[in-house]
Structures are given as structure tokens and as C-alpha cells.
C-alpha positions in Angstrom: -14.5 7.8 36.3 -16.0 10.9 34.8 -15.9 14.5 35.9 -18.0 17.6 35.2 -16.8 21.1 36.1 -19.3 23.9 36.0 -17.5 27.3 36.1 -19.1 30.6 36.6 -17.4 34.1 36.4 -17.8 36.7 39.1 -20.1 34.7 41.3 -20.4 36.4 44.7 -20.8 33.8 47.5 -22.8 36.4 49.6 -25.7 36.0 47.1 -25.9 32.2 47.6 -28.2 30.4 50.1 -25.6 27.8 51.1 -23.4 30.7 52.4 -26.3 32.3 54.4 -28.1 34.5 51.9 -31.8 34.5 52.7 -33.3 36.7 49.9 -32.0 35.5 46.6 -33.8 32.8 44.7 -31.3 30.0 44.1 -32.8 26.6 45.0 -30.4 24.6 42.9 -27.3 25.9 44.8 -29.1 24.7 47.9 -29.8 21.4 46.2 -26.1 21.2 45.1 -24.9 21.8 48.7 -27.0 18.9 49.9 -25.2 16.6 47.5 -21.7 18.0 47.7 -19.0 19.4 50.0 -19.3 23.1 50.5 -16.0 24.8 51.1 -16.2 27.7 53.6 -12.6 28.9 53.3 -12.1 29.1 49.6 -9.9 31.9 48.2 -8.8 33.2 44.8 -5.2 33.2 43.8 -4.4 35.3 40.7 -6.9 37.9 39.4 -8.8 38.3 37.2 -10.2 36.0 34.4 -7.3 34.5 32.4 -4.7 34.5 35.2 -7.2 32.3 37.1 -7.6 30.0 34.1 -3.9 29.6 33.6 -3.8 28.5 37.2 -6.6 26.0 36.6 -4.3 24.4 33.9 -0.9 24.8 35.7 -1.8 24.6 39.4 0.7 27.4 40.2 0.3 31.1 40.8 0.4 33.4 37.8 0.3 36.9 39.2 3.9 37.3 40.5 5.5 36.6 37.1 3.1 38.1 34.6 -0.2 39.8 34.0 -3.1 38.6 31.9 -1.9 36.2 29.1 -2.1 32.8 27.5 -0.5 29.5 28.5 3.2 29.5 28.0 5.3 26.9 26.1 6.7 25.6 29.4 3.4 25.3 31.2 2.0 22.0 32.3 -1.7 21.9 31.3 -4.0 19.7 33.3 -6.6 19.2 30.5 -3.8 18.3 28.1 -2.2 15.9 30.6 -5.6 14.2 30.9 -5.9 14.1 27.1 -2.5 12.6 26.6 -3.3 9.9 29.2 -6.4 8.9 27.3 -9.1 10.9 29.1 -11.4 12.6 26.7 -11.6 16.3 27.6 -14.2 18.7 26.2 -14.8 22.3 27.0 -17.9 24.3 26.1 -17.8 28.0 27.0 -19.1 31.5 26.2 -16.2 33.1 28.0 -15.1 35.3 25.1 -11.7 36.1 26.4 -10.6 32.6 25.2 -10.6 33.9 21.6 -8.8 37.1 22.2 -5.0 37.5 22.0 -4.5 36.9 25.7 -6.4 33.6 25.9 -5.7 32.0 22.6 -3.7 29.0 23.8 -6.2 27.5 26.2 -9.0 25.8 24.2 -6.6 23.7 22.1 -5.4 21.9 25.2 -8.7 19.9 25.2 -9.7 17.0 23.0 -12.5 19.2 21.6 -14.0 22.6 22.4 -17.0 24.6 21.6 -17.1 28.4 21.8 -20.4 30.3 22.1 -20.3 33.9 20.9 -21.9 37.1 22.1 -21.1 37.9 25.8 -20.3 41.4 26.9 -18.2 43.3 24.3 -17.4 40.2 22.3 -16.5 41.4 18.7 -19.1 39.2 17.2 -22.0 40.9 15.4 -20.9 43.4 12.7 -22.8 46.7 12.4 -21.5 50.0 11.1 -24.3 52.2 12.5 -24.2 53.1 16.2 -26.9 51.6 18.4 -29.2 53.9 20.4 -28.4 54.3 24.1 -31.7 54.0 26.0 -32.9 57.3 27.5 -32.9 55.8 31.0 -29.3 54.5 30.9 -27.2 54.9 34.0 -23.5 54.4 34.9 -21.2 52.9 32.2 -24.2 52.3 29.9 -24.9 56.0 29.6 -22.0 56.5 27.3 -21.2 54.6 24.1 -17.7 53.3 24.8 -16.6 50.5 22.4 -17.6 47.7 24.7 -21.0 49.1 25.5 -21.6 49.7 21.8 -20.7 46.2 20.9 -22.8 44.8 23.8 -25.9 46.7 22.6 -25.4 45.4 19.1 -24.9 41.8 20.3 -28.1 42.0 22.4 -30.2 42.8 19.3 -29.3 39.3 18.1 -30.6 37.7 21.3 -34.3 38.5 21.6 -35.2 35.2 23.3 -33.5 33.5 26.3 -32.5 30.5 24.2 -30.6 32.8 21.8 -28.2 34.0 24.6 -24.8 32.6 25.4 -25.4 31.0 28.8 -28.4 28.9 27.7 -26.6 27.8 24.6 -23.5 26.9 26.6 -25.4 24.7 29.0 -27.5 23.2 26.2 -24.2 22.1 24.5 -22.9 20.8 27.7 -26.0 18.8 28.4 -25.9 17.5 24.9 -22.4 16.1 25.5 -23.7 14.5 28.7 -26.7 13.0 26.9 -24.5 11.5 24.2 -21.7 10.3 26.4 -23.1 9.5 29.9 -22.7 5.8 29.4 -19.1 6.1 28.3 -16.2 6.2 30.8 -13.0 8.2 31.2 -14.0 11.8 30.2 -13.9 15.3 31.6 -16.4 18.0 30.7 -15.9 21.7 31.4 -19.1 23.8 31.2 -18.0 27.4 31.6 -20.2 30.4 31.4 -19.2 34.1 31.6 -22.3 34.8 33.7 -22.9 36.4 36.2 -20.1 38.6 35.0 -21.3 42.1 34.0 -23.3 43.1 32.1 -26.0 41.5 34.2 -28.2 40.6 31.2 -30.9 38.1 32.2 -34.4 37.1 31.0 -37.5 38.8 32.3 -38.6 35.7 34.2 -35.6 35.9 36.5 -36.1 39.6 37.1 -39.7 38.9 38.1 -38.4 36.9 41.1 -37.3 40.2 42.7 -39.3 43.3 43.9 -37.9 46.1 41.9 -39.0 48.2 38.8 -37.1 46.4 36.1 -37.6 49.3 33.6 -36.8 52.2 35.9 -33.2 52.3 34.6 -31.1 50.7 32.0 -28.4 49.8 34.4 -26.9 46.3 34.6 -23.2 47.2 33.9 -21.5 49.2 36.6 -18.3 51.0 35.8 -15.0 50.1 37.5 -14.9 53.0 40.0 -16.4 54.3 43.2 -20.2 54.4 43.5 -21.7 57.7 42.2 -25.2 56.5 41.6 -28.2 57.0 43.9 -29.1 54.4 46.5 -32.1 53.4 44.4 -29.9 52.9 41.4 -27.4 50.9 43.4 -30.3 48.7 44.6 -31.5 48.3 41.0 -28.1 47.1 39.8 -27.9 44.6 42.7 -31.3 43.2 41.8 -30.1 42.9 38.1 -27.1 40.9 39.5 -29.4 38.8 41.7 -31.6 38.0 38.7 -28.7 36.8 36.7 -27.5 34.6 39.7 -31.1 33.1 39.6 -30.6 32.4 35.9 -27.2 30.7 36.7 -29.0 28.7 39.3 -31.6 27.5 36.9 -29.1 26.2 34.4 -27.0 24.6 37.2 -30.3 22.8 38.0 -30.3 21.3 34.5 -26.9 19.7 35.2 -28.1 18.3 38.5 -31.2 16.9 36.7 -28.9 15.2 34.2 -26.8 13.7 37.0 -30.1 12.4 38.5 -31.5 11.2 35.2 -28.5 9.2 34.2 -27.6 8.0 37.7 -24.2 9.7 37.4 -23.6 10.4 41.1 -22.1 7.0 41.6 -19.2 7.5 39.2 -18.9 11.2 38.2 -17.1 14.0 40.1 -19.0 17.3 40.0 -17.1 20.6 40.6 -18.8 24.0 40.8 -16.7 27.1 41.3 -15.9 30.7 40.2 -12.7 32.6 39.4 -13.6 35.5 41.8 -16.4 37.6 43.2 -17.6 41.1 42.5 -18.2 44.4 44.4 -21.8 45.6 44.2 -21.5 48.8 46.3 -19.7 47.4 49.3 -16.9 49.7 50.5 -18.5 52.2 48.1 -17.0 50.2 45.2 -18.1 48.7 42.0 -16.5 45.7 40.3 -12.9 44.4 40.9 -9.2 44.9 40.5 -8.9 48.6 41.1 -9.6 48.3 44.8 -8.1 46.0 47.5 -9.3 42.5 47.1 -12.0 42.6 49.8 -13.8 39.4 50.9 -16.5 40.1 48.3 -13.9 39.4 45.6 -11.4 37.1 47.2 -13.6 34.7 49.4 -15.4 32.5 46.8 -18.1 29.9 46.7 -16.8 26.3 45.9 -18.6 22.9 45.8 -17.3 19.4 45.0 -19.0 16.0 44.9 -16.5 13.1 44.7 -18.0 9.6 44.6 -14.7 8.2 45.8 -15.1 10.1 49.0 -18.9 10.3 49.4 -19.1 13.2 51.8 -22.3 15.2 51.0 -24.3 17.9 52.7 -21.3 18.9 54.8 -19.2 22.1 55.1 -15.3 22.0 55.2 -13.3 24.7 56.9 -9.8 23.9 55.6 -8.1 26.7 53.5 -8.4 25.9 49.8 -7.7 27.7 46.5 -9.8 26.2 43.7 -7.8 27.7 40.9 -4.7 25.8 42.1 -6.3 22.8 43.7 -8.8 21.6 41.1 -6.0 20.5 38.7 -4.3 18.1 41.1 -7.7 16.9 42.3 -8.9 16.1 38.8 -5.6 14.4 37.9 -5.9 12.3 41.0 -9.5 11.4 40.0 -8.1 9.8 36.9 -5.2 8.2 38.5 -2.5 10.7 37.4 0.1 12.5 39.5 0.6 16.3 39.4 3.9 17.5 37.9 6.7 18.7 40.3 5.9 22.3 39.1 2.3 22.1 40.3 1.8 23.8 43.7 -1.9 23.1 44.2 -3.2 20.4 46.5 -5.4 17.4 45.9 -8.7 18.1 47.8 -9.5 14.5 48.6 -8.3 14.7 52.3 -10.2 17.9 52.8 -13.4 16.4 51.5 -12.9 13.2 53.5 -12.1 14.7 56.9 -11.4 18.4 56.6 -7.6 17.9 56.6 -5.4 20.9 56.5 -3.6 21.1 53.2 -2.0 24.6 53.5 -1.2 26.9 56.3 -1.8 30.0 54.2 -2.8 31.2 50.7 -1.3 33.8 48.5 -3.4 35.9 46.2 -3.3 39.1 44.1 -3.0 40.9 40.8 0.2 41.5 38.9 1.6 44.8 40.1 -0.9 45.4 42.8 -1.0 44.5 46.5 0.2 41.0 47.3 -2.2 39.4 49.8 -1.9 36.4 52.1 -4.5 34.7 54.4 -4.4 32.0 57.0 -8.2 31.8 56.9 -8.7 34.2 59.8 -6.4 37.1 59.0 -5.9 38.7 55.6 -2.7 40.7 55.1 -2.5 43.1 52.2 1.0 44.3 51.3 1.1 47.5 49.3 4.1 48.7 47.2 6.9 50.3 49.1 8.0 52.7 46.4 6.1 55.6 44.8 6.7 54.2 41.3 5.5 50.7 42.4 8.6 49.1 40.8 10.5 47.5 39.6 7.9 45.4 37.8 8.3 43.1 34.8 6.3 40.5 32.8 8.2 37.3 32.3 6.9 35.6 29.2 7.6 33.8 25.9 4.0 34.8 24.8 4.0 38.6 24.8 0.2 39.2 24.5 -2.1 40.9 26.9 -5.9 40.8 27.1 -6.7 42.3 23.6 -3.3 42.9 22.1 0.4 42.7 22.6 2.4 43.6 25.7 4.0 47.0 25.6 7.6 47.6 26.5 9.1 45.0 24.1 11.7 47.4 22.8 13.1 47.5 26.3 12.9 43.8 26.9 15.8 41.5 27.6 16.2 37.8 28.3 16.1 36.5 31.9 17.5 33.2 33.0 15.1 30.3 33.4 12.9 30.1 36.5 12.5 26.8 38.3 9.3 26.0 36.4 10.2 27.1 32.8 11.7 23.8 31.9 15.1 25.3 31.3 13.8 28.0 29.0 15.0 31.6 29.4 12.1 34.1 29.2 11.6 37.7 28.0 11.7 40.2 30.8 9.5 43.0 29.7 9.0 46.3 31.7 5.4 46.3 32.9 2.9 49.0 33.7 1.1 48.8 37.0 -2.6 48.5 37.6 -2.2 50.4 40.9 -3.5 54.0 41.0 -1.2 56.7 42.4 -3.4 57.0 45.5 -5.9 55.0 47.4 -6.3 51.9 49.5 -4.9 49.6 47.0 -1.5 51.2 47.6 -1.8 50.7 51.4 -0.6 47.9 53.7 -3.6 46.6 55.6 -4.3 43.8 58.1 -7.8 42.4 58.7 -9.3 39.9 61.1 -12.0 38.6 58.8 -13.3 36.2 61.5 -14.3 39.0 63.9 -14.7 41.7 61.2 -16.0 39.9 58.0 -17.2 43.2 56.5 -13.6 44.5 56.8 -14.8 47.7 58.5 -11.7 48.5 60.5 -8.1 47.4 59.8 -6.3 45.6 62.6 -3.2 47.0 64.3 -1.2 44.0 65.6 2.5 43.9 65.0 2.9 40.2 66.1 0.2 39.0 63.7 1.6 41.2 60.9 5.1 39.8 61.4 3.7 36.2 61.2 1.7 37.1 58.0 4.8 38.6 56.4 6.7 35.4 57.1 4.0 33.4 55.5 3.9 35.7 52.5 7.7 35.5 52.0 7.6 31.7 52.3 4.9 31.3 49.7 6.6 33.8 47.4 9.8 31.8 47.6 7.9 28.6 47.0 6.7 29.8 43.7 10.1 31.2 42.7 8.9 34.8 42.7 11.2 37.3 40.9 13.5 39.0 43.3 12.2 42.5 42.3 8.8 41.6 43.7 10.4 41.5 47.2 12.0 44.8 46.5 8.8 46.3 45.2 7.0 45.3 48.4 9.8 46.3 50.7 10.4 42.7 51.8 14.2 42.6 51.2 
């Protein structure tokens, strides 16, 4: 067997034709859906980027124990398990958070890896002089913060489409396929940062959509409420759609390679994303600072498995790709998940839409804890004004771009069930949660009847059932006791 995983970042399912979008140009996602299983009830677990990738490796939730960070010494890593069992594993990625402090332990778990530079604010191209902000810049790009500054400098090195990170990432992945398609027993991870902001795409993809590309320099919304005009909001949405079309084109190259080398008979293909993105819905841009509405939490997910040749079908069972891909890939190569892995093998879902979980837990460290059964989504906000107590439990005290604060007040906590007998640092943590706003509230939604989440539901019986599901799932992942206290669940 062989397996290819194509991973996008911030891909919104509502922009994809297989999920009902009728205005974006994405024929290869339609083509993929004809060859694969399309999962209609796919949800995130831990937000955002690196927490989801830790779950890809470990198949267990990250967000109840720590924030953004690397793999821990006690973690089971799916790619490393494959490597040790004789499966060749290769990752090619332009997701630049892998070479920051909070992601530095991931790429060495593979047999080989290739890192493509230049996405977003990647500290890549050196330049002392400040770049010039375009006169028509809007939103975040109207001010020269360090990440906008670096992005403008990086873009100067990418005048052609082929110079940019996503095309290079897929070219490297396709080169691996070309050179190794006749071999057996390998796993390839092609992972691109796109369509994550900034929504930087080639002109030919922008030309697919009816808008004035040059009216504004606005392809990077800030993490806040919408303050732009309706025309500017539409412009940014079209920039995102153009980048989705670019993602679609390079996905098509992978599908072409599967056809060319007759790989459908012996190669699993997984296509997924870590989370979605808000593009003006609920008057919000981006992610993490607002409740995890469906645009963020309800994700696109496709799998082709030649062992269970279901294709062109939709499955309704509740799945969590970040947790479930690991056990599924291990099973593909004849390996068993470890006892600490809580994700589920997707084979019975693909075969006959079997139920593999009653509910799914998701969230961000220190924010609302959310649970869904596929119909209802229950968001539990903090019960205390200070949103505490809250700790990071870690032996790797790094955050996204530096080290975790609070180490002078850290102590050692006893081992958790999954830390292989290792005690861990318990470090006081700061919360992502604002002092006010909906992300502090407790909310119940019926997303079957109200998919836009326009009116919270008031139903005490449903709320009680969702609370019980939440507590059961938190206990199953050995959540710290203070998480129950923080949420008023004691």
C-alpha cells in the first residue's frame, strides 16, 4: 500500500462545489468527490494550526492540556510509528510554523522532509529598508506591522506563480510521486499553507471571478470585527475564492498523477484541512477570537481507500480528521494505534457509514469548550470572570514564536494517563478569551435547522445531554481537573 495526504490550511467547505457552492471555480474538488468518500459531518478538534498537527500525529486532543506547541517527549507520532515499521514517510510543506519554536519537533518524525519558504510573515528574505505600502491598501495591510512588512518583502521575491510556495510544494510532492510511484510501502504528506491568509494568488485565478482586482490591496483581513465597506468585504472574499481556485488547480495535478501512474488501485488519498475561516459571516474576520461557528469548525474532508472502494458517495457519520487520520493510516499499513490514541479508524465509515463516535469535542486552549453530536453544537463558556484556573502542561515550554511565559511560577504536576509516567511542568497560562463578547458565553445551536447559527437554542433537556457528553469526552482524554472548574462543570 501507499498513501498520499494533501493538506490545506483554512479551507472553508462553503466555498467548495461538493458541499453545495455553485459560484466558485473548483472543478478538481468535484472530480475528487467523484472518486472519493465525501464526509458531511467532519469537525475540527483543537484549534488552530499546530494544535491540529499535534493531533494528526498523536490522535488525541491537544487543547485541554496546552496551547500551541511542539510534539512532547511522551507523544506517540503516527509518521514516526510508520517510519519505525519500515514505511517510508516524506513530508513536503510550505507551512512555515513548522520551523518556528512552537513547531520544531514535527518534521523530524518523518523519514525525510522538505520545507518551502516564504508564506505569510515567514522570516525568510532579509531586507533592512521598509517596503512601501500600496496606496489602496485596506484592513490589516494598511499598516506596516512586522508580519505585513515581511510578507511584502517576501512577495518581491515571487514575481511568477512558479516562484511561490504553493506551486513549489506541489511540484516537490509530484516529483516524489514521479520517482517513487512504482515502489511500495510509503506515505507522502503534501501540505500547503494556502488558502490561509494572506490570499495571494496568481492573476489567472483572479480572472475567474467578476471583481476589480486592483480596486484595493486587500487580501489579508485582520482578526477582528468587520469594519470595511460591503464592496471591500466582497473584494476580500473574491481574493479568497481565487486562492481556493489555485488550490483546486494544484490538487488537480495530484489527481492527474494518480491517473497517469494507475495509483487508484493501491494508493489511499486523503484531502483535508485543519479548520475553516470567517469571511464576514457573523460580522467576523478570521478565527480563534470568536466562537467556533460552523464556518470554522465544520470542515471539508475526502478520502479514497482502495481497500474499501466506495467512491462518489457522501457519509454522514461524525468524524474528526485531526484525530481519525492517524489510526486510519496506521490501519492502512497494518499497524495498530497505541492505547493513548483516541481517534478512530475511518474504514467502517467509508464502507457503510458506521457510527464511530456519539459526539466530538473541539476548542481552543483557554476558550470555550465545544461539543457536537452532529446536530447540536454546545459551546460552554468560562464560569469565572478571570477564566481560570488555566495551565499549560508541557515538557516543551515553547509557544508559536517563542517561549511560554509564566515559567517562574511553574511547578511539576504528576503524570497524566498519556505521558508515559513522566511528570510535566504546570505553567500558569494566559487566556485567548476577551473580557467580553460571545466567546465568553454559553450557547446551544441546532445546526441542522439553523445552519447559519442565527438564533441560539433554549432547550434545557438538550443542554443537559450535551453537558453530559462534554464531561464524558473530557474525562476520556484525562482533562485537568481545573478545566472542569473553569467551565463550572464541577
